[in-house]
C-alpha positions, 0 to 999 in steps of 0.5 A: 746265726741269730743276731745277739739280743740287746740285753745279752752280755758276755762274761767270763765264766770265772766273772758268773762264777763270781756272782753266781756264789754272791747270788746264792745268799741262804735267803734266795736258796729259802726263796727259790726251795720253796717255790712250788711246780706251779710257780715255776709253770706260772714263770715259764708260762708269763716269760715268751723267751723261756723256754718251755717245761720240760714235763714227762709226756716232753721225755717220752715222747725224745728221742736221741739224734746223733749227727753221723759226723761233724762238718763244718758250714759255710759261712 
């Protein structure tokens, strides 16, 4: 198991929904809508903790893996 980041904060689902509604102002949504693909790619490239961008090439090479059965992991 990975270590919890010192920046990680646990909140409830209700709290997350409330914060999302507070953030979703017309100004923030307009700013988000105005972002280009290049803007998004630049932000991903600048953040070492960001997941990689899922490109058409990624989806072309992706494969579905379904576990055969669930198993408990040893602690």
